[in-house]
PyMOL Python script that loads the backbone (N, CA, C, O; Angstrom):
from pymol import cmd

cmd.read_pdbstr("""\
ATOM      1  N   MET A   1      43.740   9.779-116.187  1.00  0.00           N
ATOM      2  CA  MET A   1      45.049   8.873-116.873  1.00  0.00           C
ATOM      3  C   MET A   1      45.249   8.013-118.026  1.00  0.00           C
ATOM      4  O   MET A   1      44.942   6.846-117.784  1.00  0.00           O
ATOM      5  N   GLN A   2      45.737   8.263-119.401  1.00  0.00           N
ATOM      6  CA  GLN A   2      44.616   7.377-120.861  1.00  0.00           C
ATOM      7  C   GLN A   2      45.829   6.167-120.927  1.00  0.00           C
ATOM      8  O   GLN A   2      47.029   5.916-121.039  1.00  0.00           O
ATOM      9  N   LYS A   3      45.050   5.875-120.830  1.00  0.00           N
ATOM     10  CA  LYS A   3      45.140   4.505-121.826  1.00  0.00           C
ATOM     11  C   LYS A   3      46.215   4.019-122.106  1.00  0.00           C
ATOM     12  O   LYS A   3      46.736   4.568-123.076  1.00  0.00           O
ATOM     13  N   SER A   4      46.835   3.140-121.629  1.00  0.00           N
ATOM     14  CA  SER A   4      47.818   2.179-122.772  1.00  0.00           C
ATOM     15  C   SER A   4      47.432   1.813-124.154  1.00  0.00           C
ATOM     16  O   SER A   4      46.582   0.932-124.020  1.00  0.00           O
ATOM     17  N   THR A   5      47.656   2.077-125.627  1.00  0.00           N
ATOM     18  CA  THR A   5      48.057   1.118-126.816  1.00  0.00           C
ATOM     19  C   THR A   5      49.112   1.079-127.023  1.00  0.00           C
ATOM     20  O   THR A   5      49.933   1.994-126.957  1.00  0.00           O
ATOM     21  N   ARG A   6      49.253   0.008-127.305  1.00  0.00           N
ATOM     22  CA  ARG A   6      50.271  -0.925-128.159  1.00  0.00           C
ATOM     23  C   ARG A   6      49.959  -1.111-129.262  1.00  0.00           C
ATOM     24  O   ARG A   6      48.779  -1.198-129.599  1.00  0.00           O
ATOM     25  N   ILE A   7      50.652  -1.182-129.828  1.00  0.00           N
ATOM     26  CA  ILE A   7      51.133  -1.467-131.469  1.00  0.00           C
ATOM     27  C   ILE A   7      52.299  -1.748-131.871  1.00  0.00           C
ATOM     28  O   ILE A   7      53.262  -0.982-131.826  1.00  0.00           O
ATOM     29  N   THR A   8      52.286  -3.561-132.550  1.00  0.00           N
ATOM     30  CA  THR A   8      53.299  -4.483-133.264  1.00  0.00           C
ATOM     31  C   THR A   8      53.864  -3.424-134.953  1.00  0.00           C
ATOM     32  O   THR A   8      52.913  -3.415-135.734  1.00  0.00           O
ATOM     33  N   VAL A   9      54.707  -2.897-135.342  1.00  0.00           N
ATOM     34  CA  VAL A   9      55.067  -2.018-136.861  1.00  0.00           C
ATOM     35  C   VAL A   9      56.232  -3.178-136.904  1.00  0.00           C
ATOM     36  O   VAL A   9      56.895  -3.628-135.969  1.00  0.00           O
ATOM     37  N   ASP A  10      56.276  -3.679-139.014  1.00  0.00           N
ATOM     38  CA  ASP A  10      56.923  -4.644-139.098  1.00  0.00           C
ATOM     39  C   ASP A  10      57.978  -2.757-140.099  1.00  0.00           C
ATOM     40  O   ASP A  10      57.498  -1.740-140.598  1.00  0.00           O
ATOM     41  N   LEU A  11      58.598  -2.962-140.018  1.00  0.00           N
ATOM     42  CA  LEU A  11      59.125  -0.743-140.514  1.00  0.00           C
ATOM     43  C   LEU A  11      59.875  -1.793-141.454  1.00  0.00           C
ATOM     44  O   LEU A  11      60.029  -1.034-142.411  1.00  0.00           O
ATOM     45  N   GLY A  12      60.744  -3.601-142.079  1.00  0.00           N
ATOM     46  CA  GLY A  12      61.379  -3.505-142.896  1.00  0.00           C
ATOM     47  C   GLY A  12      62.645  -2.508-143.990  1.00  0.00           C
ATOM     48  O   GLY A  12      62.962  -2.309-145.163  1.00  0.00           O
ATOM     49  N   SER A  13      63.136  -1.983-142.003  1.00  0.00           N
ATOM     50  CA  SER A  13      64.496  -2.128-142.312  1.00  0.00           C
ATOM     51  C   SER A  13      64.930  -2.307-140.637  1.00  0.00           C
ATOM     52  O   SER A  13      64.290  -2.172-139.594  1.00  0.00           O
ATOM     53  N   GLU A  14      66.226  -2.646-140.920  1.00  0.00           N
ATOM     54  CA  GLU A  14      67.579  -3.118-139.364  1.00  0.00           C
ATOM     55  C   GLU A  14      67.468  -1.322-139.633  1.00  0.00           C
ATOM     56  O   GLU A  14      67.319  -0.535-138.698  1.00  0.00           O
ATOM     57  N   GLN A  15      67.538  -1.047-140.581  1.00  0.00           N
ATOM     58  CA  GLN A  15      68.907   0.234-140.999  1.00  0.00           C
ATOM     59  C   GLN A  15      67.784   1.230-140.100  1.00  0.00           C
ATOM     60  O   GLN A  15      68.151   1.462-138.948  1.00  0.00           O
ATOM     61  N   LEU A  16      66.601   1.768-140.476  1.00  0.00           N
ATOM     62  CA  LEU A  16      65.841   2.356-139.628  1.00  0.00           C
ATOM     63  C   LEU A  16      65.294   2.376-138.185  1.00  0.00           C
ATOM     64  O   LEU A  16      64.709   3.271-137.575  1.00  0.00           O
ATOM     65  N   VAL A  17      65.621   1.244-137.849  1.00  0.00           N
ATOM     66  CA  VAL A  17      65.052   0.889-136.769  1.00  0.00           C
ATOM     67  C   VAL A  17      66.200   1.247-135.894  1.00  0.00           C
ATOM     68  O   VAL A  17      65.991   1.710-134.773  1.00  0.00           O
ATOM     69  N   LYS A  18      67.654   1.018-136.446  1.00  0.00           N
ATOM     70  CA  LYS A  18      68.863   1.368-135.804  1.00  0.00           C
ATOM     71  C   LYS A  18      69.031   2.856-135.552  1.00  0.00           C
ATOM     72  O   LYS A  18      69.526   3.310-134.520  1.00  0.00           O
ATOM     73  N   SER A  19      68.301   4.042-137.214  1.00  0.00           N
ATOM     74  CA  SER A  19      68.296   5.523-137.332  1.00  0.00           C
ATOM     75  C   SER A  19      67.631   5.814-135.644  1.00  0.00           C
ATOM     76  O   SER A  19      68.208   6.198-134.626  1.00  0.00           O
ATOM     77  N   VAL A  20      66.886   5.622-135.773  1.00  0.00           N
ATOM     78  CA  VAL A  20      64.921   5.403-134.325  1.00  0.00           C
ATOM     79  C   VAL A  20      66.226   5.684-133.667  1.00  0.00           C
ATOM     80  O   VAL A  20      66.238   6.906-133.522  1.00  0.00           O
ATOM     81  N   LYS A  21      66.756   5.446-133.440  1.00  0.00           N
ATOM     82  CA  LYS A  21      67.618   4.620-131.843  1.00  0.00           C
ATOM     83  C   LYS A  21      68.396   4.749-131.741  1.00  0.00           C
ATOM     84  O   LYS A  21      68.882   4.256-130.724  1.00  0.00           O
ATOM     85  N   ILE A  22      69.289   5.510-132.645  1.00  0.00           N
ATOM     86  CA  ILE A  22      70.704   5.860-132.253  1.00  0.00           C
ATOM     87  C   ILE A  22      70.245   8.146-132.454  1.00  0.00           C
ATOM     88  O   ILE A  22      71.071   9.003-132.141  1.00  0.00           O
ATOM     89  N   ALA A  23      68.829   8.466-133.009  1.00  0.00           N
ATOM     90  CA  ALA A  23      68.522  10.083-132.739  1.00  0.00           C
ATOM     91  C   ALA A  23      67.877   9.864-131.077  1.00  0.00           C
ATOM     92  O   ALA A  23      68.184  10.487-130.060  1.00  0.00           O
ATOM     93  N   ALA A  24      66.751   8.589-131.281  1.00  0.00           N
ATOM     94  CA  ALA A  24      66.424   9.423-129.533  1.00  0.00           C
ATOM     95  C   ALA A  24      68.307   9.035-128.712  1.00  0.00           C
ATOM     96  O   ALA A  24      69.289   9.753-128.899  1.00  0.00           O
ATOM     97  N   VAL A  25      68.289   7.905-127.964  1.00  0.00           N
ATOM     98  CA  VAL A  25      69.527   8.252-127.328  1.00  0.00           C
ATOM     99  C   VAL A  25      70.672  10.302-127.782  1.00  0.00           C
ATOM    100  O   VAL A  25      71.060  11.113-126.941  1.00  0.00           O
ATOM    101  N   GLU A  26      70.826  10.396-129.406  1.00  0.00           N
ATOM    102  CA  GLU A  26      71.307  11.458-129.505  1.00  0.00           C
ATOM    103  C   GLU A  26      70.682  13.194-129.313  1.00  0.00           C
ATOM    104  O   GLU A  26      71.130  14.337-129.226  1.00  0.00           O
ATOM    105  N   GLN A  27      69.025  12.277-129.323  1.00  0.00           N
ATOM    106  CA  GLN A  27      68.111  13.980-128.956  1.00  0.00           C
ATOM    107  C   GLN A  27      67.956  13.891-127.425  1.00  0.00           C
ATOM    108  O   GLN A  27      67.489  14.858-126.822  1.00  0.00           O
ATOM    109  N   GLY A  28      68.403  12.542-126.633  1.00  0.00           N
ATOM    110  CA  GLY A  28      66.922  12.227-125.610  1.00  0.00           C
ATOM    111  C   GLY A  28      65.854  12.372-125.039  1.00  0.00           C
ATOM    112  O   GLY A  28      65.204  12.977-124.186  1.00  0.00           O
ATOM    113  N   ARG A  29      65.902  11.330-126.076  1.00  0.00           N
ATOM    114  CA  ARG A  29      64.065  11.180-126.053  1.00  0.00           C
ATOM    115  C   ARG A  29      64.082   9.718-126.268  1.00  0.00           C
ATOM    116  O   ARG A  29      65.078   9.031-126.496  1.00  0.00           O
ATOM    117  N   THR A  30      62.663   9.267-126.151  1.00  0.00           N
ATOM    118  CA  THR A  30      62.511   7.703-126.516  1.00  0.00           C
ATOM    119  C   THR A  30      62.087   7.379-127.759  1.00  0.00           C
ATOM    120  O   THR A  30      62.311   8.121-128.716  1.00  0.00           O
ATOM    121  N   VAL A  31      61.519   6.391-127.853  1.00  0.00           N
ATOM    122  CA  VAL A  31      61.265   5.724-128.908  1.00  0.00           C
ATOM    123  C   VAL A  31      60.418   5.783-129.750  1.00  0.00           C
ATOM    124  O   VAL A  31      60.463   5.778-130.980  1.00  0.00           O
ATOM    125  N   ARG A  32      59.201   5.872-128.648  1.00  0.00           N
ATOM    126  CA  ARG A  32      58.030   6.023-128.232  1.00  0.00           C
ATOM    127  C   ARG A  32      57.839   6.792-128.959  1.00  0.00           C
ATOM    128  O   ARG A  32      57.219   6.637-130.012  1.00  0.00           O
ATOM    129  N   ASP A  33      58.644   8.428-128.302  1.00  0.00           N
ATOM    130  CA  ASP A  33      58.223   9.787-128.637  1.00  0.00           C
ATOM    131  C   ASP A  33      58.609  10.266-130.086  1.00  0.00           C
ATOM    132  O   ASP A  33      58.381  11.347-130.629  1.00  0.00           O
ATOM    133  N   ILE A  34      59.169   9.304-130.489  1.00  0.00           N
ATOM    134  CA  ILE A  34      59.095   9.897-131.878  1.00  0.00           C
ATOM    135  C   ILE A  34      58.487   9.930-132.708  1.00  0.00           C
ATOM    136  O   ILE A  34      58.228  10.964-133.325  1.00  0.00           O
ATOM    137  N   VAL A  35      57.884   8.303-133.103  1.00  0.00           N
ATOM    138  CA  VAL A  35      57.456   7.521-132.991  1.00  0.00           C
ATOM    139  C   VAL A  35      55.505   8.251-132.500  1.00  0.00           C
ATOM    140  O   VAL A  35      54.737   7.882-133.389  1.00  0.00           O
ATOM    141  N   ILE A  36      55.222   8.566-132.083  1.00  0.00           N
ATOM    142  CA  ILE A  36      54.519   8.847-131.940  1.00  0.00           C
ATOM    143  C   ILE A  36      54.417  11.180-132.915  1.00  0.00           C
ATOM    144  O   ILE A  36      53.853  11.960-133.682  1.00  0.00           O
ATOM    145  N   GLU A  37      55.308  10.983-132.095  1.00  0.00           N
ATOM    146  CA  GLU A  37      55.341  13.342-132.886  1.00  0.00           C
ATOM    147  C   GLU A  37      55.346  12.578-134.673  1.00  0.00           C
ATOM    148  O   GLU A  37      54.717  12.778-135.712  1.00  0.00           O
ATOM    149  N   ALA A  38      56.134  11.914-134.346  1.00  0.00           N
ATOM    150  CA  ALA A  38      55.527  11.788-136.517  1.00  0.00           C
ATOM    151  C   ALA A  38      55.296  11.643-137.257  1.00  0.00           C
ATOM    152  O   ALA A  38      55.818  12.000-138.313  1.00  0.00           O
ATOM    153  N   LEU A  39      53.593  10.510-136.910  1.00  0.00           N
ATOM    154  CA  LEU A  39      52.589  10.052-136.642  1.00  0.00           C
ATOM    155  C   LEU A  39      51.474  10.802-136.103  1.00  0.00           C
ATOM    156  O   LEU A  39      50.317  10.388-136.176  1.00  0.00           O
ATOM    157  N   THR A  40      51.900  12.225-135.403  1.00  0.00           N
ATOM    158  CA  THR A  40      50.996  13.091-135.653  1.00  0.00           C
ATOM    159  C   THR A  40      51.276  14.542-136.391  1.00  0.00           C
ATOM    160  O   THR A  40      50.794  15.673-136.334  1.00  0.00           O
ATOM    161  N   LEU A  41      52.073  14.030-136.940  1.00  0.00           N
ATOM    162  CA  LEU A  41      52.884  15.047-138.395  1.00  0.00           C
ATOM    163  C   LEU A  41      52.681  14.893-139.101  1.00  0.00           C
ATOM    164  O   LEU A  41      52.782  15.722-140.006  1.00  0.00           O
ATOM    165  N   TRP A  42      52.071  13.288-139.314  1.00  0.00           N
ATOM    166  CA  TRP A  42      51.304  13.187-140.668  1.00  0.00           C
ATOM    167  C   TRP A  42      50.235  12.844-140.572  1.00  0.00           C
ATOM    168  O   TRP A  42      49.334  13.070-141.380  1.00  0.00           O
ATOM    169  N   LEU A  43      50.179  12.383-139.802  1.00  0.00           N
ATOM    170  CA  LEU A  43      47.600  12.309-139.557  1.00  0.00           C
ATOM    171  C   LEU A  43      47.415  14.456-140.245  1.00  0.00           C
ATOM    172  O   LEU A  43      46.575  14.989-140.970  1.00  0.00           O
ATOM    173  N   GLU A  44      48.736  15.050-139.479  1.00  0.00           N
ATOM    174  CA  GLU A  44      47.807  16.376-139.179  1.00  0.00           C
ATOM    175  C   GLU A  44      48.275  17.181-140.600  1.00  0.00           C
ATOM    176  O   GLU A  44      47.947  18.349-140.810  1.00  0.00           O
ATOM    177  N   SER A  45      48.993  16.474-141.431  1.00  0.00           N
ATOM    178  CA  SER A  45      49.107  17.064-142.525  1.00  0.00           C
ATOM    179  C   SER A  45      48.845  16.762-144.123  1.00  0.00           C
ATOM    180  O   SER A  45      49.195  17.219-145.211  1.00  0.00           O
ATOM    181  N   GLY A  46      47.697  15.314-143.398  1.00  0.00           N
ATOM    182  CA  GLY A  46      46.836  14.055-144.107  1.00  0.00           C
ATOM    183  C   GLY A  46      45.940  14.417-144.632  1.00  0.00           C
ATOM    184  O   GLY A  46      45.625  14.442-143.442  1.00  0.00           O
ATOM    185  N   ARG A  47      45.054  14.783-145.263  1.00  0.00           N
ATOM    186  CA  ARG A  47      43.333  14.561-145.198  1.00  0.00           C
ATOM    187  C   ARG A  47      42.263  13.827-146.335  1.00  0.00           C
ATOM    188  O   ARG A  47      42.039  14.284-147.456  1.00  0.00           O
ATOM    189  N   THR A  48      41.712  12.683-145.811  1.00  0.00           N
ATOM    190  CA  THR A  48      41.050  11.459-146.675  1.00  0.00           C
ATOM    191  C   THR A  48      40.445  12.309-147.707  1.00  0.00           C
ATOM    192  O   THR A  48      40.119  13.495-147.767  1.00  0.00           O
ATOM    193  N   SER A  49      40.379  10.591-149.060  1.00  0.00           N
ATOM    194  CA  SER A  49      39.695  11.445-150.116  1.00  0.00           C
ATOM    195  C   SER A  49      38.488  12.024-150.519  1.00  0.00           C
ATOM    196  O   SER A  49      38.024  12.215-151.643  1.00  0.00           O
ATOM    197  N   LYS A  50      37.939  12.341-149.069  1.00  0.00           N
ATOM    198  CA  LYS A  50      37.055  13.457-149.424  1.00  0.00           C
ATOM    199  C   LYS A  50      36.716  14.605-148.800  1.00  0.00           C
ATOM    200  O   LYS A  50      35.618  15.134-148.627  1.00  0.00           O
ATOM    201  N   GLY A  51      38.431  15.097-148.307  1.00  0.00           N
ATOM    202  CA  GLY A  51      39.044  16.713-148.123  1.00  0.00           C
ATOM    203  C   GLY A  51      38.299  16.187-146.692  1.00  0.00           C
ATOM    204  O   GLY A  51      37.211  16.760-146.637  1.00  0.00           O
ATOM    205  N   GLN A  52      38.421  15.607-145.918  1.00  0.00           N
ATOM    206  CA  GLN A  52      38.282  15.365-144.110  1.00  0.00           C
ATOM    207  C   GLN A  52      39.353  15.133-143.390  1.00  0.00           C
ATOM    208  O   GLN A  52      39.978  14.109-143.666  1.00  0.00           O
ATOM    209  N   ASP A  53      39.884  16.060-142.219  1.00  0.00           N
ATOM    210  CA  ASP A  53      41.332  15.771-141.905  1.00  0.00           C
ATOM    211  C   ASP A  53      41.363  14.594-140.943  1.00  0.00           C
ATOM    212  O   ASP A  53      40.160  14.337-140.976  1.00  0.00           O
ATOM    213  N   TYR A  54      41.768  13.887-140.288  1.00  0.00           N
ATOM    214  CA  TYR A  54      41.886  12.804-139.306  1.00  0.00           C
ATOM    215  C   TYR A  54      41.347  13.348-137.843  1.00  0.00           C
ATOM    216  O   TYR A  54      40.772  12.829-136.886  1.00  0.00           O
ATOM    217  N   GLN A  55      41.657  14.188-138.053  1.00  0.00           N
ATOM    218  CA  GLN A  55      41.533  14.690-136.245  1.00  0.00           C
ATOM    219  C   GLN A  55      40.440  14.505-136.731  1.00  0.00           C
ATOM    220  O   GLN A  55      40.017  13.357-136.862  1.00  0.00           O
ATOM    221  N   THR A  56      39.466  15.968-137.251  1.00  0.00           N
ATOM    222  CA  THR A  56      37.967  15.764-137.386  1.00  0.00           C
ATOM    223  C   THR A  56      37.155  14.903-136.862  1.00  0.00           C
ATOM    224  O   THR A  56      36.456  15.006-135.853  1.00  0.00           O
ATOM    225  N   MET A  57      37.384  13.327-138.214  1.00  0.00           N
ATOM    226  CA  MET A  57      36.931  12.199-137.963  1.00  0.00           C
ATOM    227  C   MET A  57      36.667  11.829-136.887  1.00  0.00           C
ATOM    228  O   MET A  57      35.574  11.461-136.455  1.00  0.00           O
ATOM    229  N   ILE A  58      38.154  11.935-136.110  1.00  0.00           N
ATOM    230  CA  ILE A  58      38.909  11.445-134.776  1.00  0.00           C
ATOM    231  C   ILE A  58      37.753  11.909-133.099  1.00  0.00           C
ATOM    232  O   ILE A  58      37.192  11.565-132.059  1.00  0.00           O
ATOM    233  N   ASP A  59      38.163  13.069-134.220  1.00  0.00           N
ATOM    234  CA  ASP A  59      37.198  13.689-132.514  1.00  0.00           C
ATOM    235  C   ASP A  59      35.286  13.383-133.050  1.00  0.00           C
ATOM    236  O   ASP A  59      34.578  12.873-132.182  1.00  0.00           O
ATOM    237  N   THR A  60      34.595  13.737-134.494  1.00  0.00           N
ATOM    238  CA  THR A  60      33.572  12.877-134.458  1.00  0.00           C
ATOM    239  C   THR A  60      33.399  11.618-134.247  1.00  0.00           C
ATOM    240  O   THR A  60      32.204  11.327-134.185  1.00  0.00           O
ATOM    241  N   LEU A  61      34.412  10.383-134.054  1.00  0.00           N
ATOM    242  CA  LEU A  61      34.621   9.667-133.719  1.00  0.00           C
ATOM    243  C   LEU A  61      34.386   9.741-132.088  1.00  0.00           C
ATOM    244  O   LEU A  61      33.307  10.130-131.643  1.00  0.00           O
ATOM    245  N   ASN A  62      35.061   9.493-131.553  1.00  0.00           N
ATOM    246  CA  ASN A  62      35.199  10.182-129.095  1.00  0.00           C
ATOM    247  C   ASN A  62      33.718  11.174-129.887  1.00  0.00           C
ATOM    248  O   ASN A  62      33.865  11.011-131.098  1.00  0.00           O
ATOM    249  N   LYS A  63      32.703  11.892-129.692  1.00  0.00           N
ATOM    250  CA  LYS A  63      31.583  12.454-130.016  1.00  0.00           C
ATOM    251  C   LYS A  63      31.272  11.798-130.017  1.00  0.00           C
ATOM    252  O   LYS A  63      30.774  12.030-128.915  1.00  0.00           O
ATOM    253  N   TYR A  64      30.763  10.366-130.331  1.00  0.00           N
ATOM    254  CA  TYR A  64      29.589   9.519-130.919  1.00  0.00           C
ATOM    255  C   TYR A  64      29.674   8.464-129.534  1.00  0.00           C
ATOM    256  O   TYR A  64      28.816   8.305-128.666  1.00  0.00           O
ATOM    257  N   ARG A  65      30.876   7.884-129.646  1.00  0.00           N
ATOM    258  CA  ARG A  65      31.396   6.904-127.999  1.00  0.00           C
ATOM    259  C   ARG A  65      30.921   7.466-127.464  1.00  0.00           C
ATOM    260  O   ARG A  65      30.060   6.686-127.057  1.00  0.00           O
ATOM    261  N   GLY A  66      30.674   8.551-126.938  1.00  0.00           N
ATOM    262  CA  GLY A  66      31.335   9.799-126.120  1.00  0.00           C
ATOM    263  C   GLY A  66      32.166   9.385-124.555  1.00  0.00           C
ATOM    264  O   GLY A  66      31.836   9.028-123.424  1.00  0.00           O
ATOM    265  N   VAL A  67      33.332   9.666-125.262  1.00  0.00           N
ATOM    266  CA  VAL A  67      34.492   9.712-125.645  1.00  0.00           C
ATOM    267  C   VAL A  67      35.485  11.083-124.558  1.00  0.00           C
ATOM    268  O   VAL A  67      36.260  11.684-125.302  1.00  0.00           O
ATOM    269  N   GLY A  68      35.531  11.399-123.649  1.00  0.00           N
ATOM    270  CA  GLY A  68      36.100  12.418-124.186  1.00  0.00           C
ATOM    271  C   GLY A  68      35.121  13.233-123.374  1.00  0.00           C
ATOM    272  O   GLY A  68      35.635  14.250-122.908  1.00  0.00           O
ATOM    273  N   SER A  69      33.639  13.026-123.036  1.00  0.00           N
ATOM    274  CA  SER A  69      32.326  14.208-123.039  1.00  0.00           C
ATOM    275  C   SER A  69      31.688  12.911-120.866  1.00  0.00           C
ATOM    276  O   SER A  69      31.413  11.790-120.437  1.00  0.00           O
ATOM    277  N   GLN A  70      31.967  15.211-120.242  1.00  0.00           N
ATOM    278  CA  GLN A  70      31.602  14.433-118.690  1.00  0.00           C
ATOM    279  C   GLN A  70      30.552  15.467-118.441  1.00  0.00           C
ATOM    280  O   GLN A  70      29.890  15.436-117.404  1.00  0.00           O
TER     281      GLN A  70
END
""", "prot")
cmd.dss("prot")
cmd.show_as("cartoon", "prot")
cmd.util.cbc("prot")
cmd.orient("prot")
């Protein structure tokens, strides 16, 4: 089981929060799932200033820390 991690984010817009909550209900999903999907897609589409993608950075860090290796 993966450890749960929580964050608090001020989205700066009550309307945005309401819109996401309404979309979640309409789609039968949780706000958590929508936020995870949005952040994952954003990270997958982005690259650092050095051209390295974020997932490669995370994988390298996890390898260094010994996370996920058995």
